[in-house]
C-alpha positions as CSV (number, residue, x, y, z in Angstrom):
1,M,107.2,112.5,117.7
2,G,107.9,113.2,114.1
3,V,105.8,112.9,110.9
4,F,105.6,109.9,108.6
5,V,105.8,109.6,104.9
6,V,103.9,106.5,103.9
7,G,104.2,105.0,100.5
8,Q,101.8,102.5,99.1
9,I,103.6,100.6,96.3
10,Q,102.6,98.5,93.3
11,I,105.9,97.1,91.9
12,K,105.9,96.7,88.1
13,N,109.6,96.2,87.4
14,Q,111.5,94.5,90.2
15,E,114.9,95.3,88.8
16,K,114.2,99.0,88.6
17,W,112.5,99.0,92.0
18,D,115.6,97.3,93.5
19,E,117.8,100.0,91.9
20,Y,115.6,102.8,93.3
21,K,115.7,101.2,96.8
22,S,119.5,101.0,96.7
23,L,119.6,104.8,95.9
24,V,116.9,106.2,98.1
25,Q,118.5,105.7,101.5
26,A,121.3,108.2,100.7
27,T,118.7,110.9,99.8
28,L,117.1,110.5,103.2
29,K,120.2,111.1,105.4
30,P,120.6,114.8,104.9
31,Y,117.0,115.3,106.0
32,G,117.0,112.9,108.9
33,G,114.7,110.5,107.3
34,I,114.6,107.0,108.8
35,V,112.9,104.0,107.2
36,K,110.7,102.6,110.0
37,L,108.9,99.8,108.0
38,R,109.0,98.1,104.7
39,G,106.4,95.4,104.1
40,T,104.3,93.4,101.8
41,Q,100.6,92.8,102.4
42,V,99.8,89.4,103.8
43,K,96.1,89.7,104.0
44,T,93.4,92.3,103.7
45,L,91.0,92.3,106.7
46,I,88.6,94.9,105.4
47,G,88.3,97.0,102.2
48,D,90.4,96.9,99.1
49,T,94.2,97.1,98.7
50,L,95.3,98.2,95.3
51,Y,99.0,98.7,96.2
52,P,100.2,95.7,98.3
53,D,103.6,97.0,99.4
54,I,104.3,99.7,102.0
55,V,107.1,101.9,103.3
56,V,107.0,104.2,106.3
57,I,109.7,106.9,106.7
58,E,109.9,109.1,109.7
59,F,111.1,112.7,109.6
60,E,111.5,115.2,112.4
61,S,109.0,117.6,110.8
62,H,106.6,118.1,107.9
63,E,109.1,120.7,106.5
64,K,112.0,118.2,106.5
65,A,109.8,115.6,104.8
66,E,108.9,118.1,102.0
67,K,112.5,119.3,101.7
68,W,113.5,115.7,101.2
69,Y,110.8,115.0,98.6
70,F,111.5,118.1,96.6
71,S,115.3,117.9,96.9
72,S,117.4,117.5,93.8
73,E,118.9,114.3,95.3
74,Y,115.5,112.7,95.5
75,Q,114.1,114.1,92.3
76,N,117.1,112.8,90.4
77,I,116.0,109.2,91.2
78,V,112.3,109.7,90.6
79,P,112.5,108.5,87.0
80,I,113.9,105.2,88.2
81,R,111.1,104.9,90.8
82,E,108.5,105.6,88.1
83,K,109.9,102.7,86.0
84,G,109.9,100.4,89.0
85,A,106.6,101.0,90.6
86,D,103.4,103.0,90.8
87,I,103.1,104.6,94.3
88,I,100.8,106.7,96.5
89,L,102.9,108.9,98.8
90,N,101.4,110.8,101.7
91,I,102.6,112.7,104.8
92,Y,101.0,111.8,108.1
93,T,101.2,113.4,111.6
């Protein structure tokens, strides 16, 4: 089993967010990243949800996940992401 990069997302500009999503897939491929889930919150059962959208990306290892995140390919599209959404991004095992 791999590791998962989980992004909690608050979209603030749908056009920029869509542009970012159209570019991010190509940055994942060299590192073996696979989008396992994209979703929007339907209901909170307990606690507070500040960022209602989610993405889960699977990588073979923690190292590959970090290499993807810090790669020039990904970092080049970060400014688009920042215009499109506020996010919380974590790695889980």
